[in-house]
N, C-alpha and C positions, 0 to 999 in steps of 0.2 A: 443506507443515508451516507451522502456525502458531506464533507465540510467544505462549501464553496467559498470562493472570495467574494468581495462585494459585487465585482463586475460579473458574477455567475460562472465564473470558470473553476475549474477543479484547482485545488492548490498545488503548487509545485512542490514535488518531493527533492529536498535540499539534503546534501551529506551533512553529517554532524561530526564534530571533532571527537576523539577520543580513540584510545586502543583496546577499549573494553569489548567483548564479544558482542554484544548489544550493538555498539557503534559501527563496528566492523560489517556486521550483518546487514544494519539498516543501511549503510552506504552501499553496499552490494546490491541490494534491493533497490534503492534510490536511482542506481545507474540502469538498471533493467528491470522495471517493475512488473512485467508480465511473466517472470519466472516463478513458477509455483514452487520449485525447489528453493529459491532464494527468500520466499515468503515465508516458508516452513522455518527456514534458518533463523529469521528473525524471530518468528513466535518462540521457537525453543531457546533461543538465546534470551528472550524477554523472561519466559519461565525459570529459567536455570537462575538467571540475576535475580529475580524476585524471591526465588528459595534460598539462594545464598544470603542475600540481605536480610530477608525477613527471618531465615533460621538463626542467623547470628545474633540477630537483635533480640529474639525470644530466648534464645540460649543465655544470653548475658543478663536480661532482665528478669527470667523467670527460672533460675538454677534449680528450683526444688522440683518442679516438673519436668524440666528438661536438662538433667545432669550432665547429657553429652551432646555434641552438637547433631550428630546423626539422628536423635529422636526429634530434635527441633526441626531440622530439614524435611524429615518425614512429615511431621506435622503441617509445616508450610506447604510441601507440595500436595498434601491432602486438600488443604484449605484453599489454594489458589486454583486448583484444577476442579474445585467444588465436589471432590468424591467424598471426603469426610467420613471415613470408615469409623471413628470414634475411639479408636484405639489409643490416640495420643490427644488428650485435650487438656487444656490449661484450667488448673483450679483456682490459681491465684488471681486476684482482680488485674493485677499489672500484667500478667500472662494473657488474660481474657481481653484487656484493651489491646494489647499489641496484635493479638490474634483478629480482633475486630478491624483494627487500623489494616492488617493486611489484607483481610477479605475486601474492604472497601476500595483500597488502593489498586490491588490486583485486579479485581473486576472491573473497575472503572478504566484503567490503563490498558488491560488486555481488550476490553471493548473498542476502546479509541483505536487501539493498534489494528484490530480485525477491520474496524471501519475504513481506516487509511489503506490497508492492502487491498479490500475490496474496492475502494476508490480508484487505485491504482491500475487494478486489472481491468476496470470498466473503462477508465481513459485510455489505456492501451489498447483495447478492442475497438474504442471509438475512433482512435488515431488510424488504425489499420483500415477501418471502414472509410475514413476520410480520404485516406491515400487512394484507395480503390476507386473511390468516387471520383476524386480530381483526375486520376489517370484516365478514368473513362470520359470525363468532360472534356480533358485536353485532346484526347482522340478524336471525339465528336468535333470539337473545335477546329481542328486541323482538317477533319474531312469538310466540314462546312467552308473552311477558307480555301481549300483546293477546289471546291465546286464553285464557288464564288469568282475565283480567279479564272477559272474555265468560262464562266458565264460572261465575264468582262472581256475576256479575250474573243469570244465569239461576237458579243455586242459590237467589238472595235472592228472586226472584220467585215461585219454587216454595215456597219456605218461607212466603211473605205469602200465597198462594194456599190453602196448608195451614193456615195460621192461621185464615183467614177460616171454613173449612170446620169446623173444630171448636168 
């Protein structure tokens, strides 16, 4: 599924401002969207950012269940990757609310990110096909123009020969 513009074209990938890993990975991907390595970097940077932000948030808001940040990061990593071992679960209502928010935001944002990356791969492949098709059409057009020029030249010679005979 791609998010098309109103005119039916694929959205343009634009660089974003910032020096955070997600922004750098996205900018690199936006410049060369057909690179699988760069797409993986964007996804990993998004996961790490979500884990750090979510882990810090739940560690600060639910210190009873998450007395150290490492346990909070582990819980958030399990949550955003949908693994959910169950060894780290919030019992406090605030922790559960933060966990629910992390689930909803991470699933939605990573799904959208995956759709954009997929769209970029499809667009890059279509651009490659258009380039090949355009090159084939240009070569065919050149052959037709050369043949037409040859026929025009022959016709002019025939007309000149016919003009001398009359």
